[in-house]
Backbone of each chain as ProteinMPNN parsed JSONL, in Angstrom:
{"seq_chain_A": "XXXXXXXXXXXXXXXXXXXXXXXXXXXXXXXXXXXXXXXXXXXXXXXXXXXXXXXXXXXXXXXXXXXXXXXXXXXXXXXXXXXXXXXXXXXXXXXXXXXXXXXXXXXXXXXX", "coords_chain_A": {"N_chain_A": [[80.437, 116.914, 90.145], [83.352, 114.859, 89.954], [86.198, 114.907, 92.162], [89.288, 115.5, 93.611], [90.897, 116.514, 96.542], [93.957, 117.189, 97.647], [95.137, 118.772, 100.509], [97.591, 119.46, 101.478], [100.489, 120.51, 99.977], [103.232, 120.018, 100.293], [104.927, 118.085, 102.595], [107.14, 117.836, 105.377], [108.919, 115.355, 107.175], [110.488, 113.808, 110.032], [112.666, 111.037, 110.008], [111.377, 108.156, 111.136], [109.245, 109.105, 112.489], [105.618, 109.455, 112.646], [103.196, 109.506, 110.1], [100.87, 111.286, 108.322], [98.85, 111.702, 105.29], [96.734, 113.791, 103.787], [93.452, 113.543, 102.245], [90.709, 114.422, 100.578], [87.572, 113.917, 99.06], [85.323, 114.559, 96.302], [82.351, 113.054, 95.372], [79.573, 111.547, 93.656], [78.292, 108.975, 94.453], [79.148, 105.874, 96.127], [82.722, 105.93, 96.574], [85.477, 104.475, 94.808], [88.601, 104.462, 95.769], [92.132, 105.309, 95.795], [95.356, 105.2, 96.703], [98.544, 106.53, 95.317], [101.859, 106.259, 94.849], [104.763, 107.924, 93.62], [108.016, 107.955, 92.647], [110.561, 110.422, 91.788], [110.663, 110.918, 88.185], [109.535, 108.468, 88.034], [107.051, 105.815, 87.312], [103.737, 105.402, 88.463], [102.845, 104.013, 91.408], [100.939, 101.621, 93.161], [99.645, 101.95, 96.217], [97.746, 101.287, 97.955], [93.905, 100.318, 98.064], [90.531, 101.326, 98.008], [87.63, 99.622, 98.021], [85.114, 98.564, 99.008], [83.569, 97.42, 101.994], [85.63, 96.88, 104.928], [86.79, 99.787, 106.47], [89.131, 100.322, 106.898], [92.008, 100.255, 105.388], [94.758, 98.233, 104.496], [98.067, 98.513, 103.211], [100.788, 98.357, 100.877], [104.146, 98.626, 101.879], [103.828, 99.223, 104.538], [101.941, 101.107, 104.728], [98.679, 102.589, 105.731], [95.18, 103.143, 105.099], [92.066, 105.109, 105.882], [89.014, 105.11, 105.158], [86.692, 107.304, 105.54], [83.441, 108.112, 105.305], [81.448, 110.075, 106.228], [83.102, 112.284, 106.532], [84.09, 112.612, 104.026], [86.76, 111.696, 103.265], [89.957, 110.139, 102.888], [92.464, 109.389, 104.302], [95.859, 109.04, 104.33], [98.269, 106.883, 106.037], [101.108, 106.241, 108.032], [102.958, 104.691, 110.534], [105.703, 104.724, 110.934], [107.983, 106.487, 109.573], [110.281, 105.774, 106.805], [113.357, 106.524, 105.318], [113.396, 106.137, 102.701], [110.613, 106.593, 101.853], [110.244, 108.974, 100.813], [108.824, 110.759, 98.394], [106.44, 111.484, 95.858], [102.964, 111.624, 96.489], [99.85, 110.656, 95.399], [96.572, 110.857, 95.74], [93.59, 109.295, 94.416], [90.371, 109.023, 92.842], [87.978, 106.762, 91.505], [85.876, 107.613, 88.828], [82.984, 108.374, 87.045], [82.402, 106.585, 84.148], [85.609, 105.375, 82.993], [87.616, 106.791, 83.817], [90.188, 107.937, 86.212], [90.406, 110.316, 88.729], [92.762, 112.472, 89.831], [94.39, 113.838, 92.667], [96.265, 116.666, 93.512], [98.571, 115.861, 94.532], [100.786, 115.231, 97.1], [104.059, 116.181, 98.383], [106.513, 114.487, 99.953], [108.963, 114.779, 102.195], [111.636, 113.565, 103.76], [113.689, 113.688, 106.839], [116.678, 113.09, 108.278]], "CA_chain_A": [[81.48, 116.439, 89.677], [84.128, 114.272, 90.845], [87.22, 115.899, 92.428], [90.063, 115.228, 94.768], [91.692, 117.506, 97.067], [94.976, 117.064, 98.666], [95.536, 120.078, 100.961], [99.151, 119.621, 101.686], [101.295, 120.422, 98.7], [104.474, 119.568, 100.809], [105.206, 117.778, 103.89], [108.473, 117.298, 105.881], [108.846, 114.644, 108.541], [111.737, 113.138, 110.539], [112.694, 109.649, 109.677], [110.943, 107.194, 112.336], [107.976, 109.848, 112.854], [104.683, 108.921, 112.054], [103.075, 110.455, 108.984], [99.465, 111.363, 107.765], [98.755, 112.741, 104.254], [95.165, 114.103, 103.674], [92.798, 113.33, 101.003], [89.327, 114.513, 100.449], [87.074, 113.645, 97.674], [83.86, 114.694, 96.182], [81.87, 111.808, 94.501], [78.053, 111.346, 94.059], [78.002, 107.537, 94.991], [80.374, 105.048, 96.826], [83.742, 106.109, 95.602], [86.427, 103.754, 94.569], [89.808, 105.257, 96.231], [93.466, 104.689, 95.666], [96.679, 105.88, 97.054], [99.648, 105.924, 94.358], [103.151, 106.855, 95.15], [105.626, 108.113, 92.423], [109.218, 108.562, 92.95], [110.9, 111.202, 90.736], [110.951, 110.331, 86.99], [109.129, 107.165, 87.795], [105.553, 105.477, 87.196], [102.8, 105.525, 89.615], [102.822, 102.457, 92.067], [99.744, 101.511, 93.795], [99.927, 101.584, 97.617], [96.355, 100.748, 98.458], [92.713, 100.63, 97.482], [89.247, 100.971, 98.775], [86.409, 99.523, 97.091], [83.998, 98.479, 99.804], [84.041, 96.774, 103.316], [86.231, 97.426, 106.12], [86.972, 101.053, 106.05], [90.47, 100.661, 107.351], [92.706, 99.376, 104.208], [96.22, 98.069, 104.767], [98.582, 98.519, 101.866], [102.177, 97.917, 100.781], [105.36, 99.349, 102.62], [103.32, 99.635, 105.808], [100.995, 102.059, 104.697], [97.165, 102.12, 105.551], [94.418, 104.601, 105.015], [90.907, 104.817, 106.463], [87.713, 105.69, 104.493], [85.363, 108.134, 106.314], [82.247, 108.546, 104.533], [81.07, 111.404, 106.792], [84.254, 113.386, 106.195], [84.532, 112.488, 102.451], [88.219, 111.6, 103.51], [90.679, 108.841, 102.623], [93.858, 109.803, 104.757], [97.038, 107.838, 104.151], [99.037, 106.916, 107.435], [102.136, 105.132, 108.394], [103.363, 104.756, 111.875], [107.015, 105.226, 111.164], [108.521, 106.853, 108.119], [111.702, 105.366, 106.565], [113.931, 107.707, 104.204], [112.798, 105.627, 101.265], [109.381, 106.847, 101.829], [110.545, 110.333, 100.362], [108.268, 110.688, 97.087], [104.965, 112.285, 95.7], [101.859, 110.776, 96.876], [98.69, 110.948, 94.894], [95.209, 110.179, 96.233], [92.615, 109.227, 93.301], [88.865, 108.385, 93.004], [87.347, 106.304, 90.149], [84.836, 108.23, 88.619], [82.009, 107.723, 86.082], [83.193, 105.832, 83.002], [86.84, 104.665, 83.572], [88.821, 107.468, 84.353], [90.524, 108.252, 87.391], [90.62, 111.687, 89.026], [93.937, 112.673, 90.792], [94.683, 115.057, 93.456], [97.438, 117.321, 92.875], [99.842, 115.221, 94.879], [101.807, 115.835, 98.361], [105.542, 115.794, 98.05], [107.053, 114.17, 100.798], [110.55, 114.946, 102.333], [112.137, 112.776, 105.1], [114.77, 114.421, 107.263], [117.55, 112.191, 109.15]], "C_chain_A": [[82.392, 116.077, 90.445], [85.443, 115.222, 91.083], [87.882, 115.267, 93.674], [91.054, 116.466, 95.196], [92.688, 116.946, 98.142], [95.604, 118.365, 99.291], [96.809, 120.447, 101.116], [99.793, 119.481, 100.541], [102.708, 119.595, 99.197], [104.69, 119.278, 102.161], [106.522, 117.37, 104.365], [108.339, 116.711, 107.271], [110.282, 114.227, 108.902], [111.554, 111.493, 110.318], [112.356, 108.828, 111.211], [109.598, 107.969, 112.937], [106.786, 109.348, 112.133], [104.067, 109.973, 110.929], [101.249, 110.214, 108.614], [99.257, 112.388, 106.508], [96.962, 112.797, 103.979], [94.735, 113.992, 102.289], [91.204, 113.655, 101.22], [88.812, 114.524, 99.076], [85.612, 114.147, 97.434], [83.272, 113.642, 94.872], [80.372, 111.706, 94.84], [77.747, 110.004, 94.76], [79.242, 107.057, 95.834], [81.469, 105.148, 95.993], [84.663, 104.852, 95.718], [87.672, 104.651, 94.567], [91.08, 104.515, 96.198], [94.441, 105.796, 96.363], [97.89, 105.3, 95.962], [100.859, 106.857, 94.98], [104.005, 107.062, 93.814], [106.975, 108.879, 92.968], [109.775, 109.176, 91.593], [111.234, 110.524, 89.317], [110.312, 108.886, 86.827], [107.57, 107.116, 87.536], [104.824, 105.552, 88.49], [102.703, 104.058, 90.254], [101.766, 102.537, 93.095], [100.358, 101.344, 95.277], [98.729, 100.863, 98.25], [95.221, 101.165, 97.871], [91.558, 100.502, 98.372], [88.166, 100.973, 97.905], [85.05, 99.361, 97.94], [84.519, 97.645, 100.879], [84.557, 97.301, 104.294], [86.841, 98.806, 105.535], [88.308, 101.425, 106.277], [91.328, 99.694, 106.305], [94.104, 99.479, 104.589], [96.741, 97.826, 103.166], [99.996, 98.092, 101.875], [103.003, 98.788, 101.653], [104.746, 99.9, 104.07], [102.389, 100.651, 105.865], [99.492, 101.813, 104.973], [96.404, 103.667, 105.309], [92.903, 104.154, 105.439], [89.978, 105.657, 105.743], [86.677, 106.246, 105.492], [84.508, 108.879, 105.467], [81.872, 109.993, 104.933], [81.925, 112.373, 106.63], [84.654, 113.396, 104.742], [86.193, 112.319, 102.332], [88.788, 110.139, 103.174], [92.191, 109.189, 102.912], [94.726, 108.712, 104.868], [97.994, 108.026, 105.591], [99.901, 106.09, 107.355], [102.724, 105.627, 109.626], [104.841, 105.245, 111.916], [107.563, 105.278, 109.886], [109.824, 106.588, 107.855], [112.21, 106.628, 105.271], [113.404, 107.447, 102.754], [111.573, 105.93, 100.848], [109.337, 108.38, 100.993], [110.01, 110.273, 98.579], [107.205, 111.757, 97.084], [103.916, 111.11, 95.855], [100.627, 111.478, 96.072], [97.713, 110.085, 95.344], [94.186, 110.344, 94.742], [91.482, 108.446, 93.695], [88.592, 107.891, 91.65], [86.014, 106.926, 90.076], [83.917, 107.625, 87.437], [82.729, 107.519, 84.804], [84.429, 105.312, 83.651], [87.651, 105.407, 84.044], [88.975, 107.77, 85.802], [90.601, 109.972, 87.601], [91.715, 111.674, 90.096], [93.701, 113.941, 91.538], [95.906, 115.567, 92.957], [98.668, 116.837, 93.636], [100.352, 115.956, 96.073], [103.16, 115.24, 98.381], [106.027, 115.685, 99.672], [108.269, 114.186, 101.098], [110.854, 114.172, 103.856], [113.484, 113.189, 105.476], [115.467, 113.314, 108.196], [117.221, 112.479, 110.349]], "O_chain_A": [[82.54, 116.638, 91.53], [85.705, 116.15, 90.319], [87.275, 114.667, 94.56], [91.753, 117.163, 94.46], [92.379, 116.403, 99.203], [96.483, 118.977, 98.684], [97.186, 121.604, 100.931], [99.747, 118.383, 99.987], [103.171, 118.666, 98.535], [104.646, 120.22, 102.952], [107.069, 116.486, 103.707], [107.848, 117.264, 108.255], [111.177, 114.322, 108.062], [110.5, 110.87, 110.444], [113.06, 108.952, 112.213], [108.953, 107.413, 113.827], [106.947, 108.828, 111.029], [104.442, 111.145, 110.907], [100.615, 109.161, 108.671], [99.431, 113.602, 106.605], [96.192, 111.838, 104.019], [95.443, 114.269, 101.321], [90.582, 113.044, 102.089], [89.408, 115.002, 98.11], [84.795, 114.123, 98.355], [83.721, 113.553, 93.73], [79.937, 111.758, 95.991], [76.911, 110.014, 95.663], [80.174, 107.798, 96.147], [81.451, 104.649, 94.868], [84.58, 104.202, 96.76], [87.885, 105.452, 93.658], [91.168, 103.325, 96.5], [94.22, 107.001, 96.485], [98.159, 104.116, 95.757], [100.714, 107.971, 95.483], [103.828, 106.224, 92.93], [107.046, 109.98, 93.516], [109.562, 108.653, 90.5], [112.055, 109.607, 89.306], [110.455, 108.205, 85.811], [106.884, 108.138, 87.534], [105.437, 105.774, 89.534], [102.492, 103.068, 89.554], [101.731, 103.504, 93.856], [101.392, 100.71, 95.491], [98.87, 99.906, 99.011], [95.235, 102.196, 97.199], [91.538, 99.733, 99.333], [87.771, 101.909, 97.21], [84.023, 99.95, 97.601], [85.657, 97.178, 100.842], [83.998, 98.319, 104.704], [87.285, 98.924, 104.394], [88.739, 102.542, 105.991], [91.291, 98.471, 106.435], [94.629, 100.534, 104.944], [96.169, 97.243, 102.245], [100.409, 97.475, 102.857], [102.424, 99.744, 102.168], [105.193, 100.91, 104.612], [102.014, 101.09, 106.952], [99.014, 100.812, 104.441], [96.846, 104.816, 105.327], [92.563, 102.975, 105.345], [90.15, 106.876, 105.72], [85.928, 105.521, 106.147], [84.73, 109.995, 104.997], [81.955, 110.943, 104.155], [81.428, 113.497, 106.575], [85.516, 114.175, 104.335], [86.804, 112.789, 101.372], [88.08, 109.133, 103.212], [93.031, 109.273, 102.016], [94.44, 107.635, 105.39], [98.331, 109.107, 106.074], [99.693, 105.099, 106.656], [102.975, 106.821, 109.789], [105.211, 106.047, 112.773], [107.637, 104.292, 109.152], [110.648, 107.112, 108.605], [111.498, 107.353, 104.577], [113.085, 108.274, 101.901], [111.241, 105.678, 99.689], [108.243, 108.786, 100.602], [110.727, 109.816, 97.688], [107.036, 112.641, 97.924], [104.031, 109.958, 95.438], [100.455, 112.696, 96.108], [97.824, 108.86, 95.389], [94.103, 111.405, 94.124], [91.445, 107.536, 94.523], [88.951, 108.56, 90.682], [85.166, 106.854, 90.965], [84.134, 106.507, 86.969], [83.62, 108.295, 84.461], [84.35, 104.832, 84.782], [88.534, 104.916, 84.747], [87.994, 107.85, 86.541], [90.834, 110.74, 86.667], [91.619, 110.98, 91.108], [93.003, 114.882, 91.162], [96.545, 114.992, 92.075], [99.751, 117.372, 93.398], [100.361, 117.187, 96.083], [103.378, 114.028, 98.393], [105.93, 116.618, 100.47], [108.966, 113.577, 100.286], [110.192, 114.359, 104.877], [114.401, 113.112, 104.658], [114.699, 112.639, 108.881], [117.764, 111.906, 111.293]]}, "seq_chain_B": "XXXXXXXXXXXXXXXXXXXXXXXXXXXXXXXXXXXXXXXXXXXXXXXXXXXXXXXXXXXXXXXXXXXXXXXXXXXXXXXXXXXXXXXXXXXXXXXXXXXXXXXXXXXXXXXXX", "coords_chain_B": {"N_chain_B": [[105.944, 89.383, 87.68], [104.341, 90.345, 84.908], [104.361, 93.763, 83.44], [102.793, 96.906, 82.696], [103.967, 98.212, 79.557], [105.691, 100.763, 78.071], [106.797, 102.518, 75.25], [108.372, 105.017, 73.21], [110.757, 105.405, 76.052], [111.946, 107.816, 76.46], [111.43, 110.722, 74.536], [112.457, 113.112, 72.434], [111.171, 115.969, 70.632], [110.774, 118.133, 67.873], [109.117, 121.454, 67.859], [106.019, 121.476, 66.156], [106.241, 118.937, 64.994], [105.524, 115.423, 64.767], [104.476, 112.862, 66.919], [104.66, 109.396, 68.232], [103.404, 107.466, 70.568], [103.648, 104.421, 72.418], [101.728, 101.754, 73.754], [101.735, 98.794, 75.71], [99.648, 96.624, 77.144], [99.177, 95.029, 80.538], [99.167, 91.444, 80.022], [95.995, 89.967, 79.001], [94.576, 92.266, 79.963], [92.032, 94.36, 79.102], [91.565, 97.002, 78.782], [92.672, 100.203, 78.213], [94.302, 103.082, 79.281], [95.039, 106.469, 79.055], [97.193, 109.148, 80.365], [98.344, 112.35, 81.022], [101.081, 113.97, 82.289], [102.108, 116.978, 83.426], [104.943, 119.05, 84.222], [105.486, 118.962, 87.701], [102.712, 118.573, 88.273], [99.491, 116.985, 88.455], [98.593, 113.762, 87.326], [96.688, 114.116, 84.348], [93.64, 112.858, 83.033], [93.426, 111.582, 79.718], [92.165, 109.827, 77.621], [90.504, 106.782, 76.916], [90.186, 103.218, 76.344], [88.249, 100.355, 75.721], [88.08, 97.216, 74.935], [88.979, 97.775, 72.371], [87.402, 99.804, 71.441], [86.634, 103.367, 71.969], [86.306, 104.33, 75.443], [86.038, 106.321, 76.817], [86.659, 109.871, 77.278], [88.865, 112.531, 78.029], [90.484, 115.177, 78.776], [91.733, 115.567, 76.187], [93.636, 117.016, 73.559], [92.604, 118.181, 70.359], [94.596, 117.721, 68.53], [95.55, 115.369, 69.146], [95.25, 112.009, 68.864], [94.136, 108.503, 69.313], [94.356, 105.061, 69.561], [93.31, 101.707, 69.923], [94.527, 98.463, 69.242], [93.965, 95.28, 67.802], [95.444, 93.575, 69.228], [95.263, 94.547, 71.907], [97.079, 96.314, 72.237], [97.919, 99.931, 72.579], [98.002, 103.181, 70.675], [99.16, 106.388, 71.099], [98.799, 109.298, 69.172], [100.456, 112.175, 68.312], [100.211, 115.329, 66.941], [101.389, 118.132, 65.402], [103.211, 119.412, 67.329], [103.509, 121.295, 70.549], [105.163, 123.454, 72.612], [104.197, 123.168, 75.127], [103.208, 120.692, 75.174], [105.217, 119.068, 76.418], [105.854, 116.705, 78.66], [105.085, 113.992, 80.837], [103.884, 111.196, 79.85], [101.492, 108.795, 80.749], [100.38, 105.423, 80.506], [97.913, 103.139, 81.358], [96.51, 100.089, 82.367], [93.675, 97.841, 82.688], [91.263, 95.443, 83.684], [88.609, 94.482, 82.294], [87.454, 96.841, 82.01], [86.103, 98.25, 84.081], [85.547, 99.499, 87.299], [88.276, 98.814, 88.275], [91.283, 98.127, 89.529], [94.0, 100.25, 88.236], [96.59, 99.754, 86.46], [99.795, 101.204, 86.199], [102.002, 102.14, 83.672], [105.583, 102.861, 83.212], [105.712, 105.386, 82.057], [106.094, 107.608, 79.244], [108.54, 109.958, 78.718], [108.066, 113.283, 77.151], [109.81, 115.406, 75.26], [109.353, 118.556, 74.022], [111.016, 120.767, 71.733]], "CA_chain_B": [[104.683, 89.753, 86.964], [104.248, 91.325, 83.623], [103.866, 95.1, 83.833], [102.526, 97.688, 81.527], [105.254, 98.596, 78.669], [105.598, 101.884, 77.205], [107.898, 102.884, 74.489], [109.657, 104.836, 74.002], [110.87, 105.913, 77.304], [112.205, 109.168, 76.355], [111.355, 111.277, 73.089], [112.564, 114.509, 72.0], [110.818, 116.508, 69.169], [110.717, 119.843, 67.774], [107.989, 122.044, 67.482], [105.161, 121.143, 64.815], [106.531, 117.681, 64.507], [104.489, 114.527, 65.281], [104.901, 111.845, 68.011], [103.729, 108.207, 68.551], [103.606, 106.774, 71.895], [103.123, 103.186, 72.321], [101.523, 101.178, 75.264], [101.191, 97.458, 75.717], [98.794, 96.568, 78.497], [99.362, 93.66, 81.16], [98.314, 90.325, 79.239], [94.704, 89.846, 79.315], [93.771, 93.404, 80.315], [91.404, 94.933, 78.012], [91.308, 98.309, 79.02], [93.826, 101.147, 78.242], [94.179, 104.662, 79.742], [96.214, 107.477, 78.634], [97.257, 110.283, 81.351], [99.28, 113.416, 80.793], [101.372, 114.827, 83.507], [103.069, 118.134, 83.201], [106.097, 119.261, 85.463], [104.817, 119.393, 89.12], [101.256, 118.453, 88.009], [98.988, 115.662, 88.656], [98.197, 113.406, 86.105], [95.344, 114.391, 83.874], [93.109, 111.724, 82.016], [93.279, 112.066, 78.258], [91.42, 109.146, 76.758], [90.589, 105.265, 77.317], [89.606, 102.235, 75.246], [87.872, 99.166, 76.186], [87.829, 96.303, 73.587], [89.248, 98.453, 71.042], [86.573, 101.02, 71.439], [86.762, 104.518, 72.796], [85.254, 104.18, 76.179], [85.752, 107.618, 77.813], [87.285, 110.972, 76.775], [89.057, 113.546, 79.037], [91.153, 116.749, 78.202], [92.79, 115.376, 75.051], [93.56, 117.991, 72.527], [92.169, 117.728, 68.988], [95.795, 117.266, 67.664], [96.175, 114.195, 69.58], [94.442, 110.943, 68.582], [94.566, 107.278, 69.941], [93.374, 103.784, 69.222], [93.574, 100.24, 70.51], [94.535, 97.626, 68.353], [93.271, 93.949, 67.983], [96.052, 92.661, 70.332], [95.044, 95.421, 73.055], [98.305, 97.655, 72.606], [97.344, 101.257, 72.234], [99.038, 104.13, 70.472], [98.694, 107.974, 71.233], [99.299, 110.068, 68.196], [100.46, 113.513, 68.744], [100.629, 116.022, 65.771], [101.589, 119.708, 65.576], [103.623, 119.528, 68.772], [103.7, 122.392, 70.948], [106.01, 123.3, 73.662], [103.459, 122.854, 76.179], [103.107, 119.232, 75.214], [106.129, 118.41, 76.963], [105.235, 116.129, 79.777], [105.3, 112.658, 81.242], [102.675, 110.326, 79.491], [101.331, 107.507, 81.227], [99.421, 104.548, 79.826], [97.458, 102.415, 82.385], [95.682, 99.102, 81.949], [92.857, 97.148, 83.603], [90.548, 94.45, 83.447], [87.056, 94.627, 82.227], [86.835, 98.231, 81.79], [85.285, 98.935, 85.101], [86.276, 100.087, 88.512], [89.283, 97.813, 88.738], [92.688, 98.858, 89.527], [94.563, 100.489, 86.935], [98.038, 99.566, 86.531], [100.375, 102.186, 85.381], [103.334, 101.871, 83.189], [106.563, 104.006, 83.622], [105.694, 106.623, 81.385], [107.165, 108.379, 78.293], [108.877, 111.567, 78.835], [108.112, 113.807, 75.852], [110.415, 116.903, 75.496], [109.248, 119.515, 72.848], [111.978, 121.953, 71.9]], "C_chain_B": [[104.915, 90.581, 85.861], [103.722, 92.841, 84.042], [103.31, 95.861, 82.503], [103.786, 98.372, 80.842], [104.804, 99.635, 77.979], [106.858, 102.112, 76.441], [107.547, 103.972, 73.494], [109.827, 105.434, 75.381], [110.942, 107.464, 77.406], [111.9, 109.525, 74.818], [111.518, 112.833, 73.186], [112.101, 115.029, 70.546], [111.067, 117.893, 69.329], [109.337, 120.363, 67.39], [107.132, 121.834, 65.964], [105.625, 119.789, 64.36], [105.392, 116.74, 65.089], [105.29, 113.59, 66.195], [103.916, 110.708, 68.049], [104.187, 107.693, 69.642], [103.032, 105.428, 71.883], [102.944, 102.519, 73.767], [101.253, 99.576, 74.93], [100.973, 97.203, 77.172], [99.56, 95.13, 79.077], [98.731, 92.591, 80.187], [96.972, 90.089, 79.906], [93.946, 90.928, 79.842], [93.315, 94.071, 78.922], [91.088, 96.409, 77.807], [92.538, 99.122, 78.978], [93.563, 102.536, 78.705], [95.326, 105.341, 79.319], [96.27, 108.607, 79.639], [98.345, 111.264, 80.769], [99.687, 114.07, 82.144], [102.45, 115.769, 83.342], [103.843, 118.225, 84.374], [105.31, 119.735, 86.635], [103.291, 119.199, 89.119], [100.699, 117.337, 88.383], [98.253, 114.931, 87.463], [96.708, 113.549, 85.625], [95.061, 113.275, 82.631], [92.895, 112.34, 80.496], [92.051, 111.056, 77.629], [91.768, 107.591, 77.289], [89.865, 104.649, 76.212], [89.347, 100.972, 76.064], [87.518, 98.353, 75.054], [87.909, 97.025, 72.485], [88.451, 99.554, 70.662], [86.824, 102.108, 72.392], [85.988, 104.267, 73.866], [84.911, 105.549, 76.942], [86.798, 108.394, 77.291], [87.642, 112.172, 77.74], [89.566, 114.767, 78.423], [92.186, 116.469, 77.054], [92.666, 116.404, 73.941], [93.185, 117.45, 71.171], [93.461, 117.221, 68.177], [96.246, 116.056, 68.055], [94.942, 113.078, 69.203], [94.862, 109.459, 69.231], [93.717, 106.177, 69.299], [94.059, 102.808, 69.956], [93.298, 99.276, 69.431], [94.124, 96.212, 68.907], [94.107, 93.083, 69.125], [96.185, 93.609, 71.627], [95.961, 96.424, 73.187], [97.602, 98.959, 72.059], [98.549, 102.275, 71.673], [98.474, 105.739, 70.674], [99.773, 108.695, 70.242], [99.204, 111.627, 68.44], [101.046, 114.344, 67.478], [100.803, 117.431, 66.197], [102.011, 120.134, 66.849], [103.848, 120.886, 69.175], [104.646, 122.131, 72.361], [105.216, 122.789, 75.084], [102.881, 121.447, 76.402], [104.076, 118.245, 75.777], [105.549, 118.056, 78.502], [105.616, 114.701, 79.798], [103.992, 111.94, 80.757], [102.678, 109.121, 79.964], [100.448, 106.712, 80.643], [99.292, 103.604, 81.186], [96.536, 101.372, 81.882], [94.902, 98.551, 83.081], [92.192, 95.947, 82.918], [89.063, 94.665, 83.438], [86.471, 96.009, 82.269], [86.218, 99.007, 82.915], [86.091, 99.767, 86.119], [87.477, 99.316, 89.046], [90.528, 98.873, 88.732], [93.385, 99.047, 88.542], [96.149, 100.318, 87.129], [98.826, 100.414, 85.587], [101.724, 101.727, 84.823], [104.338, 103.136, 83.572], [106.639, 105.242, 83.277], [106.597, 106.881, 80.078], [107.284, 109.821, 78.519], [108.953, 112.369, 77.473], [108.736, 115.192, 76.198], [110.107, 117.461, 74.176], [110.216, 120.768, 72.823], [111.603, 122.921, 70.901]], "O_chain_B": [[105.712, 91.516, 85.943], [102.813, 93.029, 84.85], [103.431, 95.36, 81.385], [104.562, 99.034, 81.531], [103.749, 99.612, 77.344], [107.938, 101.897, 76.992], [106.457, 103.883, 72.929], [108.833, 106.018, 75.811], [110.277, 108.194, 78.14], [112.109, 108.683, 73.944], [110.84, 113.596, 73.874], [112.569, 114.589, 69.496], [111.392, 118.598, 70.285], [108.554, 119.726, 66.685], [107.64, 122.038, 64.861], [105.337, 119.523, 63.194], [104.472, 117.189, 65.774], [106.52, 113.547, 66.226], [102.697, 110.845, 67.945], [105.389, 107.442, 69.733], [101.936, 105.274, 71.344], [103.726, 102.652, 74.709], [100.6, 99.234, 73.944], [101.727, 97.432, 78.117], [100.264, 94.365, 78.42], [97.735, 92.947, 79.558], [96.826, 90.023, 81.126], [92.781, 90.731, 80.188], [94.016, 94.261, 77.927], [90.477, 96.892, 76.854], [93.471, 98.762, 79.696], [92.482, 103.05, 78.417], [96.444, 104.833, 79.24], [95.157, 109.115, 79.78], [99.204, 110.796, 80.022], [98.9, 114.585, 82.938], [103.605, 115.396, 83.137], [103.553, 117.626, 85.409], [104.587, 120.73, 86.597], [102.657, 119.717, 90.039], [101.524, 116.489, 88.723], [97.423, 115.502, 86.754], [95.728, 113.208, 86.288], [95.786, 112.923, 81.7], [92.298, 113.383, 80.229], [91.037, 111.592, 77.181], [92.797, 107.208, 77.845], [89.158, 105.213, 75.378], [90.111, 100.595, 76.952], [86.694, 98.766, 74.239], [87.022, 96.98, 71.632], [88.73, 100.226, 69.669], [87.195, 101.848, 73.537], [84.844, 103.934, 73.56], [83.855, 105.826, 77.511], [87.804, 107.833, 76.858], [86.697, 112.787, 78.235], [88.927, 115.295, 77.514], [93.279, 117.031, 76.985], [91.557, 116.597, 73.441], [93.465, 116.283, 70.897], [93.346, 116.397, 67.27], [97.222, 115.561, 67.491], [93.763, 113.42, 69.295], [96.015, 109.364, 69.652], [92.666, 106.33, 68.676], [95.145, 102.961, 70.515], [92.238, 99.181, 68.814], [93.966, 95.958, 70.101], [93.624, 92.156, 69.775], [97.16, 93.45, 72.361], [95.841, 97.319, 74.024], [96.78, 98.91, 71.143], [99.716, 102.243, 72.063], [97.339, 106.072, 70.331], [101.0, 108.738, 70.33], [98.163, 112.23, 68.701], [102.168, 114.102, 67.033], [100.375, 117.833, 67.279], [101.427, 121.016, 67.479], [104.321, 121.681, 68.362], [104.821, 121.081, 72.98], [105.75, 122.083, 75.939], [102.278, 121.055, 77.401], [103.967, 117.02, 75.727], [104.991, 118.824, 79.285], [106.352, 114.215, 78.939], [102.983, 112.2, 81.413], [103.607, 108.34, 79.757], [99.52, 107.345, 80.139], [100.237, 103.344, 81.93], [95.762, 101.699, 80.982], [95.272, 98.688, 84.247], [92.508, 95.534, 81.802], [88.41, 94.977, 84.434], [85.295, 96.285, 82.504], [85.861, 100.179, 82.799], [87.036, 100.516, 85.867], [87.618, 99.215, 90.264], [90.686, 99.963, 88.181], [93.536, 98.087, 87.786], [96.743, 100.866, 88.058], [98.617, 100.398, 84.374], [102.469, 101.001, 85.481], [103.956, 104.173, 84.114], [107.318, 106.111, 83.825], [107.709, 106.369, 79.956], [106.389, 110.667, 78.513], [109.881, 112.109, 76.708], [108.367, 115.94, 77.103], [110.569, 116.884, 73.191], [110.22, 121.629, 73.703], [112.217, 123.984, 70.809]]}, "name": "protein", "num_of_chains": 2, "seq": "XXXXXXXXXXXXXXXXXXXXXXXXXXXXXXXXXXXXXXXXXXXXXXXXXXXXXXXXXXXXXXXXXXXXXXXXXXXXXXXXXXXXXXXXXXXXXXXXXXXXXXXXXXXXXXXXXXXXXXXXXXXXXXXXXXXXXXXXXXXXXXXXXXXXXXXXXXXXXXXXXXXXXXXXXXXXXXXXXXXXXXXXXXXXXXXXXXXXXXXXXXXXXXXXXXXXXXXXXXXXXXXXX"}
């Protein structure tokens, strides 16, 4: 069965520091992987996606993610965090059929 | 660029009432998905439609039903509302019903009192 695990429920980083949010997935074939960001009370905005090809994917707002098949991971990174990056981050995998499977999310707090 | 439109944005209902949520996909998108996100939870897939036919079904309660109309908009009908139905309901749309990027709407926040 498809599933996504985000081990870190909450992360706090200082503004300007680097960030890495972890995502591990379970999927029987080549996965389609996504990272979404959600601000409080808002919808989900796509940061980046991986379908195939280059395993290092660039997204919006300076984010990138690296697909590592051997580790079943798709970690999200940003070299320098801005206060506006504080939000909830969801990793998702495209499963059989059409549905997405979301991780439980990582809440990011950015301190000045 | 046009985005997914959901209405209403906020809805307050009493227990045992009914509610109808509407979703208007991005123009030319033929697939619609519904998700439920409880407080502090991740979005849970409810149901999807491709070309007006149900294409996949998730954890949608029997009290809920949905359909996609000829103009591709979709409606989620919820009956006999319970307190636990209070959540943010997202609609997403995509093209060709496959593993394409899903574009999410802003959500409808349903509160059941």
